[in-house]
PyMOL CGO cylinders between C-alpha atoms (Angstrom):
from pymol import cmd
from pymol.cgo import CYLINDER

trace = [
    CYLINDER, -30.33, -25.92, 26.91, -26.73, -26.62, 26.04, 0.3, 1, 1, 1, 1, 1, 1,
    CYLINDER, -26.73, -26.62, 26.04, -23.33, -27.73, 27.59, 0.3, 1, 1, 1, 1, 1, 1,
    CYLINDER, -23.33, -27.73, 27.59, -21.37, -25.64, 30.24, 0.3, 1, 1, 1, 1, 1, 1,
    CYLINDER, -21.37, -25.64, 30.24, -17.91, -26.33, 31.58, 0.3, 1, 1, 1, 1, 1, 1,
    CYLINDER, -17.91, -26.33, 31.58, -16.66, -24.82, 34.78, 0.3, 1, 1, 1, 1, 1, 1,
    CYLINDER, -16.66, -24.82, 34.78, -12.82, -24.18, 35.17, 0.3, 1, 1, 1, 1, 1, 1,
    CYLINDER, -12.82, -24.18, 35.17, -12.97, -24.31, 39.08, 0.3, 1, 1, 1, 1, 1, 1,
    CYLINDER, -12.97, -24.31, 39.08, -15.18, -26.61, 41.31, 0.3, 1, 1, 1, 1, 1, 1,
    CYLINDER, -15.18, -26.61, 41.31, -17.84, -24.58, 43.29, 0.3, 1, 1, 1, 1, 1, 1,
    CYLINDER, -17.84, -24.58, 43.29, -16.55, -25.24, 46.97, 0.3, 1, 1, 1, 1, 1, 1,
    CYLINDER, -16.55, -25.24, 46.97, -16.30, -23.38, 49.90, 0.3, 1, 1, 1, 1, 1, 1,
    CYLINDER, -16.30, -23.38, 49.90, -13.53, -20.61, 49.63, 0.3, 1, 1, 1, 1, 1, 1,
    CYLINDER, -13.53, -20.61, 49.63, -14.05, -20.49, 45.75, 0.3, 1, 1, 1, 1, 1, 1,
    CYLINDER, -14.05, -20.49, 45.75, -16.04, -17.62, 45.44, 0.3, 1, 1, 1, 1, 1, 1,
    CYLINDER, -16.04, -17.62, 45.44, -15.22, -17.01, 41.58, 0.3, 1, 1, 1, 1, 1, 1,
    CYLINDER, -15.22, -17.01, 41.58, -16.12, -19.75, 39.20, 0.3, 1, 1, 1, 1, 1, 1,
    CYLINDER, -16.12, -19.75, 39.20, -15.04, -19.09, 35.54, 0.3, 1, 1, 1, 1, 1, 1,
    CYLINDER, -15.04, -19.09, 35.54, -17.22, -20.88, 32.67, 0.3, 1, 1, 1, 1, 1, 1,
    CYLINDER, -17.22, -20.88, 32.67, -17.56, -21.53, 29.06, 0.3, 1, 1, 1, 1, 1, 1,
    CYLINDER, -17.56, -21.53, 29.06, -20.70, -22.71, 27.42, 0.3, 1, 1, 1, 1, 1, 1,
    CYLINDER, -20.70, -22.71, 27.42, -22.31, -23.65, 24.12, 0.3, 1, 1, 1, 1, 1, 1,
    CYLINDER, -22.31, -23.65, 24.12, -25.44, -25.17, 22.55, 0.3, 1, 1, 1, 1, 1, 1,
    CYLINDER, -25.44, -25.17, 22.55, -27.53, -25.56, 19.46, 0.3, 1, 1, 1, 1, 1, 1,
    CYLINDER, -27.53, -25.56, 19.46, -31.01, -24.23, 19.17, 0.3, 1, 1, 1, 1, 1, 1,
    CYLINDER, -31.01, -24.23, 19.17, -34.33, -24.73, 17.12, 0.3, 1, 1, 1, 1, 1, 1,
    CYLINDER, -34.33, -24.73, 17.12, -37.56, -23.65, 16.66, 0.3, 1, 1, 1, 1, 1, 1,
    CYLINDER, -37.56, -23.65, 16.66, -40.95, -22.51, 14.74, 0.3, 1, 1, 1, 1, 1, 1,
    CYLINDER, -40.95, -22.51, 14.74, -42.87, -19.31, 15.59, 0.3, 1, 1, 1, 1, 1, 1,
    CYLINDER, -42.87, -19.31, 15.59, -46.44, -18.47, 13.97, 0.3, 1, 1, 1, 1, 1, 1,
    CYLINDER, -46.44, -18.47, 13.97, -46.38, -14.78, 12.67, 0.3, 1, 1, 1, 1, 1, 1,
    CYLINDER, -46.38, -14.78, 12.67, -49.86, -13.42, 11.94, 0.3, 1, 1, 1, 1, 1, 1,
    CYLINDER, -49.86, -13.42, 11.94, -50.62, -9.96, 10.26, 0.3, 1, 1, 1, 1, 1, 1,
    CYLINDER, -50.62, -9.96, 10.26, -54.55, -9.43, 9.65, 0.3, 1, 1, 1, 1, 1, 1,
    CYLINDER, -54.55, -9.43, 9.65, -55.63, -12.60, 7.69, 0.3, 1, 1, 1, 1, 1, 1,
    CYLINDER, -55.63, -12.60, 7.69, -52.33, -13.73, 6.89, 0.3, 1, 1, 1, 1, 1, 1,
    CYLINDER, -52.33, -13.73, 6.89, -50.44, -16.55, 8.39, 0.3, 1, 1, 1, 1, 1, 1,
    CYLINDER, -50.44, -16.55, 8.39, -46.85, -17.42, 7.99, 0.3, 1, 1, 1, 1, 1, 1,
    CYLINDER, -46.85, -17.42, 7.99, -44.42, -19.37, 10.22, 0.3, 1, 1, 1, 1, 1, 1,
    CYLINDER, -44.42, -19.37, 10.22, -40.55, -18.97, 10.63, 0.3, 1, 1, 1, 1, 1, 1,
    CYLINDER, -40.55, -18.97, 10.63, -38.15, -21.76, 11.54, 0.3, 1, 1, 1, 1, 1, 1,
    CYLINDER, -38.15, -21.76, 11.54, -35.28, -20.19, 13.73, 0.3, 1, 1, 1, 1, 1, 1,
    CYLINDER, -35.28, -20.19, 13.73, -31.93, -22.33, 13.80, 0.3, 1, 1, 1, 1, 1, 1,
    CYLINDER, -31.93, -22.33, 13.80, -28.56, -21.92, 15.31, 0.3, 1, 1, 1, 1, 1, 1,
    CYLINDER, -28.56, -21.92, 15.31, -25.96, -21.84, 17.76, 0.3, 1, 1, 1, 1, 1, 1,
    CYLINDER, -25.96, -21.84, 17.76, -24.34, -20.09, 20.61, 0.3, 1, 1, 1, 1, 1, 1,
    CYLINDER, -24.34, -20.09, 20.61, -21.37, -19.71, 22.76, 0.3, 1, 1, 1, 1, 1, 1,
    CYLINDER, -21.37, -19.71, 22.76, -20.70, -18.06, 25.65, 0.3, 1, 1, 1, 1, 1, 1,
    CYLINDER, -20.70, -18.06, 25.65, -18.07, -17.24, 28.61, 0.3, 1, 1, 1, 1, 1, 1,
    CYLINDER, -18.07, -17.24, 28.61, -18.34, -15.62, 31.86, 0.3, 1, 1, 1, 1, 1, 1,
    CYLINDER, -18.34, -15.62, 31.86, -18.12, -16.02, 35.72, 0.3, 1, 1, 1, 1, 1, 1,
    CYLINDER, -18.12, -16.02, 35.72, -19.71, -17.15, 38.56, 0.3, 1, 1, 1, 1, 1, 1,
    CYLINDER, -19.71, -17.15, 38.56, -19.69, -15.18, 41.92, 0.3, 1, 1, 1, 1, 1, 1,
    CYLINDER, -19.69, -15.18, 41.92, -20.70, -17.00, 45.19, 0.3, 1, 1, 1, 1, 1, 1,
    CYLINDER, -20.70, -17.00, 45.19, -20.84, -14.12, 47.69, 0.3, 1, 1, 1, 1, 1, 1,
    CYLINDER, -20.84, -14.12, 47.69, -22.84, -15.29, 50.47, 0.3, 1, 1, 1, 1, 1, 1,
    CYLINDER, -22.84, -15.29, 50.47, -22.94, -19.30, 50.11, 0.3, 1, 1, 1, 1, 1, 1,
    CYLINDER, -22.94, -19.30, 50.11, -22.30, -22.30, 47.64, 0.3, 1, 1, 1, 1, 1, 1,
    CYLINDER, -22.30, -22.30, 47.64, -25.76, -22.10, 46.54, 0.3, 1, 1, 1, 1, 1, 1,
    CYLINDER, -25.76, -22.10, 46.54, -26.21, -18.65, 45.52, 0.3, 1, 1, 1, 1, 1, 1,
    CYLINDER, -26.21, -18.65, 45.52, -24.55, -17.04, 42.40, 0.3, 1, 1, 1, 1, 1, 1,
    CYLINDER, -24.55, -17.04, 42.40, -24.49, -13.88, 40.98, 0.3, 1, 1, 1, 1, 1, 1,
    CYLINDER, -24.49, -13.88, 40.98, -23.73, -14.45, 36.99, 0.3, 1, 1, 1, 1, 1, 1,
    CYLINDER, -23.73, -14.45, 36.99, -21.95, -12.23, 34.33, 0.3, 1, 1, 1, 1, 1, 1,
    CYLINDER, -21.95, -12.23, 34.33, -21.44, -13.63, 30.78, 0.3, 1, 1, 1, 1, 1, 1,
    CYLINDER, -21.44, -13.63, 30.78, -20.71, -12.60, 27.31, 0.3, 1, 1, 1, 1, 1, 1,
    CYLINDER, -20.71, -12.60, 27.31, -22.58, -14.59, 24.81, 0.3, 1, 1, 1, 1, 1, 1,
    CYLINDER, -22.58, -14.59, 24.81, -22.16, -14.90, 20.99, 0.3, 1, 1, 1, 1, 1, 1,
    CYLINDER, -22.16, -14.90, 20.99, -25.47, -15.87, 18.93, 0.3, 1, 1, 1, 1, 1, 1,
    CYLINDER, -25.47, -15.87, 18.93, -25.63, -16.93, 15.41, 0.3, 1, 1, 1, 1, 1, 1,
    CYLINDER, -25.63, -16.93, 15.41, -28.93, -17.97, 13.91, 0.3, 1, 1, 1, 1, 1, 1,
    CYLINDER, -28.93, -17.97, 13.91, -31.26, -18.09, 10.60, 0.3, 1, 1, 1, 1, 1, 1,
    CYLINDER, -31.26, -18.09, 10.60, -34.67, -17.71, 10.07, 0.3, 1, 1, 1, 1, 1, 1,
    CYLINDER, -34.67, -17.71, 10.07, -36.68, -19.50, 7.26, 0.3, 1, 1, 1, 1, 1, 1,
    CYLINDER, -36.68, -19.50, 7.26, -40.12, -18.13, 6.49, 0.3, 1, 1, 1, 1, 1, 1,
    CYLINDER, -40.12, -18.13, 6.49, -42.84, -20.08, 4.93, 0.3, 1, 1, 1, 1, 1, 1,
    CYLINDER, -42.84, -20.08, 4.93, -44.34, -17.22, 2.99, 0.3, 1, 1, 1, 1, 1, 1,
    CYLINDER, -44.34, -17.22, 2.99, -44.98, -16.88, -0.88, 0.3, 1, 1, 1, 1, 1, 1,
    CYLINDER, -44.98, -16.88, -0.88, -41.36, -15.74, -1.28, 0.3, 1, 1, 1, 1, 1, 1,
    CYLINDER, -41.36, -15.74, -1.28, -39.51, -18.27, 1.00, 0.3, 1, 1, 1, 1, 1, 1,
    CYLINDER, -39.51, -18.27, 1.00, -37.29, -15.74, 2.22, 0.3, 1, 1, 1, 1, 1, 1,
    CYLINDER, -37.29, -15.74, 2.22, -34.25, -16.39, 4.49, 0.3, 1, 1, 1, 1, 1, 1,
    CYLINDER, -34.25, -16.39, 4.49, -32.41, -14.10, 6.71, 0.3, 1, 1, 1, 1, 1, 1,
    CYLINDER, -32.41, -14.10, 6.71, -29.05, -14.76, 8.93, 0.3, 1, 1, 1, 1, 1, 1,
    CYLINDER, -29.05, -14.76, 8.93, -28.00, -12.90, 11.82, 0.3, 1, 1, 1, 1, 1, 1,
    CYLINDER, -28.00, -12.90, 11.82, -25.39, -12.52, 14.61, 0.3, 1, 1, 1, 1, 1, 1,
    CYLINDER, -25.39, -12.52, 14.61, -25.11, -10.90, 17.80, 0.3, 1, 1, 1, 1, 1, 1,
    CYLINDER, -25.11, -10.90, 17.80, -23.25, -10.43, 20.83, 0.3, 1, 1, 1, 1, 1, 1,
    CYLINDER, -23.25, -10.43, 20.83, -25.13, -10.12, 24.16, 0.3, 1, 1, 1, 1, 1, 1,
    CYLINDER, -25.13, -10.12, 24.16, -23.92, -9.41, 27.78, 0.3, 1, 1, 1, 1, 1, 1,
    CYLINDER, -23.92, -9.41, 27.78, -25.85, -11.77, 30.30, 0.3, 1, 1, 1, 1, 1, 1,
    CYLINDER, -25.85, -11.77, 30.30, -26.23, -10.81, 33.83, 0.3, 1, 1, 1, 1, 1, 1,
    CYLINDER, -26.23, -10.81, 33.83, -28.29, -12.60, 36.43, 0.3, 1, 1, 1, 1, 1, 1,
    CYLINDER, -28.29, -12.60, 36.43, -28.51, -15.08, 39.65, 0.3, 1, 1, 1, 1, 1, 1,
    CYLINDER, -28.51, -15.08, 39.65, -28.87, -18.60, 40.13, 0.3, 1, 1, 1, 1, 1, 1,
    CYLINDER, -28.87, -18.60, 40.13, -29.71, -20.82, 43.19, 0.3, 1, 1, 1, 1, 1, 1,
    CYLINDER, -29.71, -20.82, 43.19, -28.19, -24.28, 43.53, 0.3, 1, 1, 1, 1, 1, 1,
    CYLINDER, -28.19, -24.28, 43.53, -29.79, -26.94, 45.47, 0.3, 1, 1, 1, 1, 1, 1,
]
cmd.load_cgo(trace, "trace")
């Protein structure tokens, strides 16, 4: 989930569509180790930029993007620890637009 902006409208004759995107996220996960149960709440944001390539039609795209994630995990264990992480990812895939 998030927002995405295409620099070029997807229309006939436009095979490459560059884009940027950003979003916020949060969630909780349950961790179980033996009889011990803990939970962690993850929150953060991401930014991405890339290109969509429409090789066959206006409804099928091959996508490549570079994304930067920045998030923190807060654990509900006795120590109440928190970790912060940043990482960069290369994302590839495909999309179908109806």
